[in-house]
N, C-alpha and C positions, 0 to 999 in steps of 0.2 A: 318101851310102849306107855310110860308113865304120863306122858304129855297127851295121850288121847281122852282119858278122861276129863282132864283139865280143860282141852278144847271141846269136849262133848257137853261141859257145862255151858259153853257159849251159844248152844244151838238149843233153844226151848221152844219157841213157836214159830218156827220157819215153814214157809209151805213155798212151791214154786221155786223160782230162783231167789226168793226172798233173804237176802243177807244183810246184816247191818255191817256198818263200819267198824264196829266192836269184832265182829266176826273176822273180817277181812284182817284187821289189826292182829288178832290172835293168831291167825294160821301166818300171816307174815312176819311174826315174832318167831313162830316155830321154824318156818322155812330158812329165814335170815341166818340161822344157828347151822343151817345142814351145809356141808362142803357142795359146791356145783355138781360134782360126780354122782351125790347122793340125793341130789333135789327132786328128780322124777320118782323115787322109790318113795321118799318121804311123803310125796303128794298122796299117792296112792296109799299109802297106811294111814292117812289122816281121813281119806274119803272110804277105805275099807273098815275103819274103825268107828264111822258115825252110825248111829242108830239108823235102821231102814228109814224111817219118816223123815230124816234129816240130811239123808246123803246127796240130795239135790243141792240143797243149800250150801252145805259143806263143800260141794264139788265147785260151787259158784266163787264161793270166798277164796278157795284154795286156786282158783283160775284166776280172780285178781290178785292175789299174793303172789304166785311165781311169777307173773308177768311183771310185777314190781320189783321182784327180790333180783331176777336174773332172766331177761326178756330172751337171752341164746337159748336157753333150758326150755324155755315154755313149750314150743311145738313137743319137745321129747316127753314131756310132764302130761301134756294132754292126752298124747298115743298111750301113755302107761297106763293114765286112770280110765281113759274110755275102753281100752283093752280088758282091764280088770272089772270096770263096772260101766258095761256098755250104756245103761239106762241114764248115766248122768253125763255123757257125751257133749248134748247139747248146752248143758249148762255150764261145764268147764270152758268149753271151745269160746260160747258167747262172753263170758266174764273175760278170759283171756283176751278176746277180741276187743271189747270195751277200753281194754288198757293199751294194747297193741293195735289199733287199726289198720296200719300199714302192712300187718303181718297176718291180716284176716284170710287170704288165701292159703298160707301155710299151715295156720292154725287149723282150719277146715279140713285140710287134706290130713292133717297128723291126728285128727278126732275120727277119721272114718277108715284108718288102718285097718282097724279090728272088723272081721266081715261080720259081726253080730251088733255092729252099730248102725242105726237106721239114718242112713245118711240123709235122706228128706229132712229128719229133724234137725240134723246138724246145719245144713244148707239152710234152713230157715231161721234157725237161733243166731248163726254168725250173720247172716243178711241183716238180721233186724239189728243187730249190734254194730255193723258199719255198713248202712246201706250205700253209701257212697263207693264200696268196694264189690257190689253185685255182681258186675260183669266180670271181675279178677275171679272172685270166690266160684261162680259158675264155670269159669272156664279151667280153673285149676282142678275144681272138682271132676269134670269131665275127662281132663288130660290124666288125672290119678287113676280116675276108672278106667280109661283105655290101656294105661302101662300096667295096670294088674291082670289084664286079661293073658 
């Protein structure tokens, strides 16, 4: 866990989803060194290790970074982070969607797999990140909700 203090130094004045290019680059550098099978766990580790006031910004940076490092692992990483830290689900989902707009429905569904995640917040964040995918996002979320019953 020696990389967490170094990454935490990158997040000093963040609020909302406000992450900088340097923060995304720092997360990307860390995640690019992880094997694909460990990417989701590494994302969780980065977000869980962030100071409380910075978790949302860290989650957003991690969402951007994991989408750039390995798009195939992105939904699993979003699920893992959202399950561990439900309050950051909209941030990581929106950030990942910004990088992978055609994957917006899958990312939204991945973000709401934990029952502790607020689906409305995720839906709004992901639609804001990929407004052209709104119908597909809503359809996927409705279908996922129906399948979970």
